[in-house]
N, C-alpha and C positions, 0 to 999 in steps of 0.2 A: 481605741474603741471604748475602754472603760471610762475615759474622761468624757466622752460624748453620751454615755449611758443616761445620766440624769437629765441631760438636755433633750435627748430623744424621748425619754419617758414623759417629760413635761409637755413636749410638743404633741405626743399622742393623747395625753390627757386633755389638752386644749381642744384637739380635734373631736374627741368623744363628747366633751362638754358642749361644743358648738353644735354637734348633731343631736344631742339628747335634750338640750335646753328647750327647743320649741315643743317637743313632745310632752315634757314635764309641765310647761306652762299651759298647754291645751288641757291636760288632765286636771290641773288645779282649777282652771276656769270652769270645767264641767261640774264642779262641786259648789259653785257660787250660788247663793240664794238670791242674788240680784237679778235684775232684768236686762243687764248689759254685760258685754264681754269684759269682765273685770275679775281680778283675783279675789278669793273669798276674804272679806274683812270682818264680817260679823258671824263667823262660824261656817261650817260646811253643811250642805244640803243635798239631798237626792232628788230635789224638785225636777231638774231637767232630765234626769234619767227616767223618772216616772212619765214625763211628758213624751219621751221617745217611744216608750212601750204603749202609750195611749194613741199613737198615730198609726193607723192601719196602713197608710201609704208607705211609711218607712219600713214597717215589718214586711210588707209584700216586696218592696224593693230589695230588702236584704235577702229574702228567699230567692228572688230572681237572680241576684248576683252570685249567690252560693251555688245554685243549680247551673247557672251559665258557666262559672269559672271551673267547676268540677268537670262538667261535660266537655267543655272546650279543651281543657288541659289533657283530659284522657284521650280525646280524638287526636290532638296534636302529638301526643306521645306515640299513639298507634301509627301515625304517619311518619314521624321523625325517626323511629328506631330502625325500620327496614331501609329508609333512605340513607341514614348514617352508615349502616353496615354496607350498603351497596357502594356508597361514595368512598368509604375508607378502604375497601377490600378489592374492588374491581376496577379495571380500566375499560371504559366503553365510550362510544361516540357521544359527545354532548355532556360528559361527566362534569366538567367545569361550569358549563352553562346551567345544568340543573342545580349544582351546588350554589351558584350565585343566585339563582331564582328562589331557592328556598330561603336564603339569608337576606334577600332584598328588602323584605318588610321592615328590617331593623333600620335601614338608612332612609326609607321613605317617610316623611312626616305623617303622623296619624291624621292631621288635618286634611292632607291631600288624599289619603286613603279613604277618609270619611266622606268627603265630597264625591269621590269617584264611585264608592259603593252606594251612596245615596242615589246617584244618577242611574247606576246599573240596576239597583233594586226597583227603582221607579219604572224603568223600561220593562222590567220583568213582571211588574205588578205584585211584588212581594214585600213592599214597604211595611215595616212594623211587625214582621214575622219573627217570632223567637228563634225559629230554626235558622233563618238567614242571619240573624244577629249572632248566633252561636258560630256559624261558619265564618263570619267576618272576624270574630275573635280568634278562631283557629288560625286564620291567615297571619295575624300579627304576633301570635305567641309561639308558633311552630319553630321559628329560628332559635328561640331560647333552649328548647329541648334538643334541637339538632346540634347546636354547638357543644353542649355538655356530653351528649351521647357520642358525637364524633371524637371528642377528647378521650372518652373512656374506651371506645372501640380501637383507636389507634394505639393506645398504650398497653393493651392486654397481650399476654403471652399465648400464642396460638398453638403451642405444642400439645396442650391437653385436648384441644379440638381435633388436631390431626391424629392423636392417639385414639380418640373415640371413633373417629371416622374410619380409621384402619381396622377397628374391631367390628365394623358393620353397623354403627349407630345411624339411624335415619336422620335426615336434615332437621325434622321437627324435634326429635329427641336431643340432637346435638345443640340446637338453639335453647331448648327449655332447660336442659340440665347442665350445660357447660357455658354457652355464650351469655345467656341472660343473667345468671348469677354474677358473672365477671363484669358485666357492664351495668349492673343494677345501681351502683352509686350514681352514675351519670344519668340513668333513667329517672331515678327518684329525685335527684337534684333538678333535672330539667322539668319534671312534672311540677315540682314545688314552685319554681320560678314562673312557669307558665300560669299556674293557678293564681299566684300573687298578681302578676301583670294583668291577667284577665279580670280579676276582682276589682283592681284599682283603675281600670281603663275608663277614661272620661271622654276624651276628644272624639274618638271614633264612635263611641256609643251614643253620643248626643245626636249624631246624624242618622244613625240606622235603627235607633230604638223608638218605641211609641209609648204613650202613657201606660199601656197594659204591660209592656215589657221593660219598663224603666228600671235601670239598675240603681244600686244604692249610691255610688259616686255621682251619677247623673241627678238623682233626687236631691242629694246634698247640694249640688251646684245650683239647681233650680231654686231650692229653698233659700240658699245664701243670697240669691239675687232679690229675694222678696223680704227677707228679715235678717236682722243682725243679733238675735237673741242667743244665749249660750247653749241652746239645744244642739247646735252644730258641734260645739265642743264636747257635749255628752256623747253624741254619735261617734265622733272621732275617738274618744276615750274607749268606747266599747270596741271599736275596730282594732285599736292598739292592743287592748286586752286579749281579744280573740287571736290576733296574730302572735302575740307573745305565748299564749297557751298552746297554739299549734306548733310553734318552734320548740317549746319545752317538751311537748309530747313526742315530736319527731326525734329530738335528741335522746329521750329516754328509750324509745323503741329501736331506733336505728343508729343514731349518732350523727350529729351535724357535721363533724369533720369528714365522715365518709360521704355524706350526701352532697355537701357543698364543695369539698375539695376533691372528691373522687378517689379516696384511698380505698384499697382493697384489703 
């Protein structure tokens, strides 16, 4: 094991470098003063960042994505928590069917879901509605919350719940004071993954969004088909910075090891 230590460390270093290199390159290109996607050669400039904040369409798309991801992740969590507790604790007819149904959006390509929802929304006459776009996102991100909450619910010690129940605690009190704190790492981790996946979703959103409800990834995709200037790199750098800040804040407040690994 000790002989393989340096080799394993070098391999992991190469993996991290391979993953981080594109992000570093994008962030460097965002500071170029040139009109093309090139690394800065004559100094650094905030030109393209200023250009982003001068574009009302990008600002509105960012707000749309933020509101959409927050709302969809919260609704997905409210659905996944009781579903996960029911699936992990009770035996009932159709249990395996409902478990597979909740998890099925993971294995269905988002292109297929996007086309299907586009047709469904057209038949219902709700194309372009922000509410239905949000519900479409809830469908595809609920499995992420469900998987983590299931893992947390299966792994907890139920003796504290049984003791509280024997002392006359109501079901709501039992859930609020005993069960929820014990599964909170899974809930928080699931919400975070759902938020990130909703914020970054492109394929499905292209089909079910409208110009008024366009999200930031869709706006970036549309802009990239029209232009190849470094403004896309500036937008990407801002998103990377926002994500990093969110992860740091979450680590400071709660601890990423508890959120993502599910430690109690």
